[in-house]
C-alpha positions in Angstrom: -16.3 12.5 1.5 -16.0 14.7 -1.6 -14.1 17.8 -2.5 -14.6 20.2 -5.4 -11.4 22.0 -6.4 -12.6 25.3 -7.8 -10.8 27.5 -10.3 -8.6 30.3 -9.0 -7.0 31.2 -12.3 -7.3 30.2 -15.9 -4.1 29.6 -17.9 -5.9 28.1 -20.9 -7.2 24.7 -21.7 -4.3 24.1 -24.1 -1.7 24.1 -21.4 0.6 21.0 -21.6 3.0 19.1 -19.4 5.9 21.6 -19.9 3.8 24.2 -18.0 2.9 21.8 -15.2 6.5 20.6 -14.7 7.5 24.1 -13.5 7.6 24.2 -9.7 8.9 26.3 -6.9 8.0 27.3 -3.4 9.4 26.0 -0.2 10.7 22.8 -1.7 12.9 24.5 -4.3 16.0 23.8 -2.2 15.1 20.2 -1.6 17.8 17.5 -1.4 15.8 15.6 -4.0 17.7 15.7 -7.2 15.6 15.7 -10.4 17.4 15.0 -13.7 17.8 18.0 -15.9 16.9 18.1 -19.6 14.1 15.5 -19.3 11.4 16.4 -21.8 7.8 16.1 -20.7 5.4 14.3 -23.0 3.2 16.4 -25.2 -0.2 16.3 -23.6 -2.3 19.2 -24.7 -5.2 19.4 -22.3 -8.6 19.1 -23.9 -10.8 22.2 -24.2 -13.3 22.4 -21.3 -11.7 19.5 -19.4 -13.0 18.7 -15.9 -11.9 15.7 -13.9 -13.3 13.5 -11.2 -10.9 11.4 -9.1 -11.6 8.6 -6.6 -9.1 7.5 -4.1 -8.8 5.8 -0.7 -9.5 7.8 2.4 -6.5 9.0 4.3 -5.2 7.2 7.4 -3.3 10.4 8.4 -5.0 13.7 8.0 -2.2 15.5 6.1 -2.5 13.0 3.3 -5.8 14.4 2.3 -5.0 18.0 3.1 -1.9 18.2 1.0 -3.4 16.1 -1.8 -6.3 18.5 -2.1 -3.9 21.4 -2.1 -1.9 19.8 -4.9 -5.0 19.3 -7.0 -6.0 22.9 -6.3 -2.5 24.0 -7.7 -3.2 22.0 -10.8 -6.5 23.9 -11.2 -4.6 27.1 -10.7 -2.1 26.3 -13.5 -4.5 24.8 -16.0 -8.0 25.9 -15.3 -9.1 22.2 -15.1 -11.6 21.7 -12.3 -10.8 18.6 -10.2 -13.2 16.8 -8.0 -11.7 14.4 -5.5 -13.8 11.8 -3.7 -12.2 10.0 -0.7 -13.8 6.6 0.0 -13.2 3.8 2.6 -10.6 1.2 2.0 -13.1 -1.6 1.9 -15.2 0.4 -0.7 -12.5 1.3 -3.2 -12.4 -2.1 -4.8 -16.1 -2.3 -5.2 -16.4 1.2 -6.7 -13.5 0.5 -9.1 -15.4 -2.6 -10.3 -18.6 -0.6 -10.8 -16.7 2.1 -12.7 -15.0 -0.5 -14.9 -18.1 -2.5 -15.6 -20.4 0.4 -16.4 -17.9 2.5 -18.3 -19.0 5.6 -16.4 -17.9 7.5 -13.3 -14.5 8.9 -12.3 -11.9 9.7 -14.9 -9.2 8.6 -12.6 -9.2 6.1 -9.7 -6.2 5.7 -7.4 -6.9 2.1 -6.3 -4.7 -0.5 -4.7 -1.7 -2.4 -6.2 -3.1 -4.9 -8.7 -6.3 -3.1 -9.6 -5.0 -2.0 -13.1 -4.1 -5.6 -13.9 -7.8 -6.6 -13.1 -9.3 -3.9 -15.4 -6.5 -3.5 -17.9 -8.9 -3.6 -20.9 -10.8 -0.6 -19.5 -7.7 1.6 -19.1 -5.7 4.2 -21.0 -2.0 3.3 -21.2 0.1 5.7 -19.1 3.6 4.7 -20.4 4.3 8.3 -21.5 4.0 9.8 -18.1 5.4 6.8 -16.2 8.6 6.9 -18.3 8.8 10.6 -18.0 8.7 10.8 -14.2 10.9 7.7 -14.0 13.7 9.3 -16.1 13.4 12.6 -14.2 13.3 11.1 -10.6 16.0 8.4 -10.6 14.0 5.5 -11.9 11.2 3.3 -10.5 11.7 1.1 -7.4 11.0 -2.6 -7.7 7.4 -2.7 -6.5 6.5 0.5 -8.4 7.6 -1.1 -11.7 6.1 -4.5 -10.8 2.6 -3.0 -10.2 2.8 -0.4 -12.9 3.6 -2.5 -16.0 1.4 -5.1 -17.6 3.0 -8.5 -17.0 5.5 -9.5 -19.7 5.5 -6.1 -21.4 7.0 -2.6 -21.0 3.5 -1.1 -21.1 2.5 0.9 -18.1 -1.2 0.5 -17.1 -0.9 2.1 -13.7 1.0 4.9 -12.1 2.0 3.9 -8.5 2.0 6.7 -6.0 3.6 4.9 -3.1 3.2 2.0 -0.7 2.9 1.3 2.9 4.6 -1.7 4.4 3.7 -3.4 7.6 6.7 -3.9 9.8 6.6 -5.2 13.4 5.3 -2.5 15.7 6.2 -3.2 19.4 6.3 -1.7 22.8 9.9 -1.7 24.0 9.0 -1.9 27.7 6.9 -5.0 27.1 9.5 -6.8 25.0 12.2 -5.9 27.5 10.1 -7.1 30.4 9.9 -10.6 29.0 13.6 -10.9 28.5 14.3 -9.5 25.0 16.2 -6.4 23.8 14.4 -6.7 20.5 12.0 -9.2 19.0 13.7 -12.3 17.7 14.2 -12.4 14.0 13.6 -16.2 13.6 10.2 -17.8 13.6 10.6 -20.2 16.6 12.1 -17.3 18.7 9.2 -15.0 17.8 6.7 -17.6 18.8 8.4 -18.1 22.1 8.4 -14.3 22.7 4.7 -14.1 22.0 4.0 -16.9 24.5 5.9 -15.0 27.1 4.1 -11.7 26.3 0.8 -13.5 26.7 1.8 -14.9 30.1 2.7 -11.3 31.1 -0.7 -10.0 29.9 1.0 -7.9 27.3 -0.1 -9.8 24.2 0.6 -9.5 20.5 -2.2 -9.5 17.9 -2.4 -9.5 14.1 -5.5 -9.0 11.8 -7.2 -12.1 10.4 -10.3 -10.4 9.2 -11.0 -9.3 5.6 -8.8 -6.3 5.9 -7.3 -4.8 2.7 -4.0 -4.0 4.3 -3.4 -5.7 7.6 -5.3 -9.0 6.9 -3.7 -9.6 3.5 -0.3 -8.4 4.9 -0.3 -10.9 7.8 -1.5 -13.8 5.7 1.2 -13.1 3.1 3.9 -12.9 5.7 2.9 -16.3 7.1 3.1 -17.7 3.6 6.3 -16.1 2.4 8.3 -16.5 5.7 7.7 -20.3 5.3 8.6 -20.4 1.6 4.9 -20.8 0.5 3.1 -18.9 -2.2 -0.3 -18.9 -3.9 1.3 -19.5 -7.3 4.7 -20.6 -8.6 6.8 -18.4 -10.9 4.9 -19.6 -13.9 1.5 -18.7 -12.4 0.4 -22.3 -11.5 -1.5 -22.6 -8.2 0.8 -23.8 -5.4 -1.2 -23.4 -2.3 -1.3 -27.2 -1.5 2.3 -27.6 -0.3 4.3 -28.7 2.7 5.3 -25.0 3.1 1.7 -23.8 3.4 1.0 -26.6 5.9 4.0 -25.4 7.9 2.7 -21.9 7.9 -0.8 -23.0 9.0 0.6 -25.1 11.8 2.8 -22.2 12.9 -0.3 -20.0 13.2 -2.1 -22.7 15.1 0.5 -22.3 17.8 0.8 -18.5 17.5 -2.8 -17.6 17.6 -3.5 -18.6 21.2 -0.9 -16.0 22.2 -3.0 -13.2 20.7 -5.0 -10.5 22.6 -8.2 -11.6 24.3 -11.2 -11.7 22.0 -9.1 -12.9 19.0 -8.4 -11.1 15.8 -10.6 -13.0 13.4 -12.9 -10.1 12.7 -10.2 -7.4 12.8 -10.3 -4.7 10.0 -7.6 -2.3 9.1 -8.3 0.0 12.1 -8.7 -2.6 14.8 -5.1 -3.2 15.8 -4.5 0.6 15.8 -7.3 1.0 18.4 -6.2 -1.9 20.6 -2.5 -0.7 20.6 -3.5 2.8 21.5 -5.7 1.5 24.3 -2.8 -0.4 26.0 -4.4 -3.8 25.3 -2.0 -4.8 22.5 1.8 -4.6 22.6 3.0 -6.2 19.4 1.4 -6.0 16.0 2.1 -5.1 12.3 1.2 -1.8 10.9 2.1 1.1 8.6 3.5 4.3 10.1 0.0 5.7 10.6 -0.2 4.1 14.1 3.0 5.7 15.3 2.0 9.0 13.7 -1.3 9.1 15.5 0.2 8.1 18.8 3.0 10.7 18.5 0.6 13.6 17.7 -1.9 13.0 20.5 -0.7 14.2 23.9 -2.8 11.4 25.5 -0.8 8.7 23.8 2.6 10.3 23.3 4.1 8.1 26.0 3.1 5.0 24.0 4.7 6.5 20.9 7.9 7.1 22.9 7.9 3.4 23.9 7.2 2.2 20.3 9.7 0.7 18.0 9.6 -0.7 14.4 11.5 -3.7 13.1 11.3 -6.1 10.1 8.9 -9.0 10.6 10.8 -12.3 11.1 12.2 -13.5 7.8 11.8 -17.2 8.3 13.2 -18.9 5.2 12.9 -15.6 3.1 16.1 -13.8 2.0 14.6 -10.4 2.6 11.7 -8.8 4.3 8.6 -10.8 3.3 6.3 -7.9 2.9 4.5 -6.5 -0.2 3.7 -2.9 0.4 0.1 -1.9 0.0 0.4 0.3 -3.0 -1.6 3.2 -4.3 -1.9 2.7 -8.0 -3.6 5.3 -10.3 -5.6 4.3 -13.4 -7.0 6.5 -16.2 -10.2 5.0 -17.6 -11.0 4.8 -21.3 -14.5 6.3 -20.8 -12.9 9.6 -19.7 -13.4 12.4 -22.3 -10.3 14.1 -21.0 -7.5 11.5 -21.0 -4.7 14.1 -21.6 -5.9 16.2 -18.7 -6.1 13.1 -16.5 -2.6 12.0 -17.3 -1.3 15.6 -16.9 -2.8 15.7 -13.4 -1.2 12.4 -12.4 2.2 13.4 -13.7 1.9 16.9 -12.0 1.1 15.2 -8.6 4.3 13.1 -9.0 6.5 16.2 -9.6 8.8 17.2 -6.7 7.0 20.5 -5.8 3.8 18.6 -5.2 5.0 15.1 -4.3 7.6 15.8 -1.7 5.4 18.0 0.5 2.8 15.2 0.3 5.4 12.5 1.2 6.7 14.6 4.1 3.3 15.5 5.4 2.4 11.8 5.4 5.4 11.1 7.7 6.3 8.5 5.1 3.0 6.6 5.4 2.9 6.2 1.6 6.6 5.6 0.9 7.9 6.8 -2.5 8.1 4.6 -5.6 10.7 6.7 -7.4 14.4 6.5 -6.3 15.1 10.2 -6.1 12.7 10.7 -3.2 14.9 8.6 -0.9 16.5 12.0 -0.1 13.3 13.6 1.1 13.5 15.3 4.5 10.9 13.0 6.0 13.4 10.0 6.1 15.7 11.8 8.5 13.0 13.5 10.5 12.6 10.7 13.0 14.8 7.6 13.2 11.8 5.4 14.1 10.3 5.7 10.6 13.6 5.1 8.6 12.6 1.5 8.2 9.8 2.6 5.8 12.0 4.4 3.3 12.8 1.5 1.1 9.4 -0.3 1.3 8.9 -0.1 -2.4 12.1 -2.0 -3.0 10.8 -5.1 -1.2 11.0 -8.1 -3.5 7.5 -9.4 -2.8 4.1 -8.6 -4.3 0.5 -9.8 -4.1 0.3 -12.9 -6.1 3.9 -13.8 -5.5 5.6 -15.8 -7.0 3.6 -15.6 -10.2 2.7 -12.8 -12.5 0.2 -10.1 -11.5 -3.0 -10.8 -13.4 -6.7 -10.5 -13.2 -6.7 -13.8 -11.3 -4.1 -12.8 -8.7 -6.0 -9.6 -8.1 -9.2 -11.5 -7.7 -7.6 -14.0 -5.2 -6.4 -11.1 -3.1 -9.8 -9.3 -3.3 -11.6 -12.5 -2.2 -9.2 -13.0 0.7 -8.4 -16.6 -0.2 -5.3 -16.8 2.0 -6.7 -14.7 4.8 -9.7 -16.9 5.1 -7.6 -20.0 5.0 -5.6 -18.8 8.0 -8.7 -17.5 9.8 -10.4 -20.9 9.5 -7.5 -22.6 11.3 -7.2 -19.8 13.9 -10.9 -20.1 14.8 -10.8 -23.9 15.0 -13.3 -24.2 12.1 -10.9 -26.2 10.0 -7.8 -28.3 10.4 -4.7 -27.0 8.7 -5.0 -29.8 6.1 -8.7 -29.0 5.4 -8.2 -25.3 5.2 -5.3 -25.7 2.8 -7.3 -27.9 0.5 -10.2 -25.5 0.5 -7.9 -22.5 -0.3 -6.2 -24.5 -3.0 -9.7 -25.3 -4.5 -10.7 -21.7 -4.4 -7.4 -20.6 -6.0 -7.7 -23.1 -8.8 -11.2 -21.9 -9.6 -9.9 -18.3 -9.8 -6.7 -18.9 -11.7 -8.4 -21.2 -14.2 -10.3 -18.3 -15.6 
């Protein structure tokens, strides 16, 4: 879907960041504290500038509505016409590749976490605006800085907008009915609970299809909770390991407890649909599922019965989850790079960003520390778990550096397909591990 933001007023094409930083409105009395005296970078907007932006389609309607309104405000203040195209999650990677390879298309793409690291040579550095909003809003959280900076440098190649983690989502009545107050935090206990839920016809289920968020998230959790990783800290492939084999054998026991029909082909919406239909009682998801249930009278009772908790840690020291992160890129082919960077910084300023964060019900959790005090995080105790998602200590490609290769391995679902092969019975754990290791070595050798 597309949206053309039309001009409502013209303030002059030479307007710079100082003009855009001025805010107001209903959020003027926010608890979010911005540092005073932080100078905006000098970004005189190019004469006649117009912008086209591509970003993933919303999972909760206010995401899109408030985002469009914020872009319209930018147009009001600068006269820069902004077109925003919203595309499906499975399409954003493909369209980013086309844009990068052809050197034509959108000026700005808000893609997923490691996309800037894949197309770094095609991008305009955004250190000026990243450092500006970082100084003004309490500094960047761990994942924001990890995905924003080119590995081994202080050069920002992306501007992270926020991330959505996938905690355990569970029906309290179902978990209580099989003898637990809350889901066990250890792996053996969690497996035992899932077996009991299956016997009670209240099964769990996790995506094992090529799903950008849920599929990669579940595969990563299986790896990291067992101490496995696709690469070691130096970036060498480490798939073939006793830890990976343990994760595969664990899934081999866990998968038969899943909902009827299996989850091999599940995309990012599949578990939402099954949970809302009362056929799935434990899964992993962002806040969008709870948000949709809570705001539909037909499913409000399910929302009232829903809780969130951290996925079992296994051998990890902290929540083994890498938030799926929105990461903005400005392309070198843009004729209006200053306007593009000005738009991105404007969208991160409190008068725009906090209403968007709150309207999302925290679906895209903030990457800047100051926004921890946004009203959304005290609006409903069931979503408080999402507040610090961007401080998780894991990322796609963990334990190694974020590079073109780590992004490609994620985009090709190397780990997801390894686990799916075992779940479906197509491969033994040993064979699936060897094949994933072979694929990873082919990718990381480039």
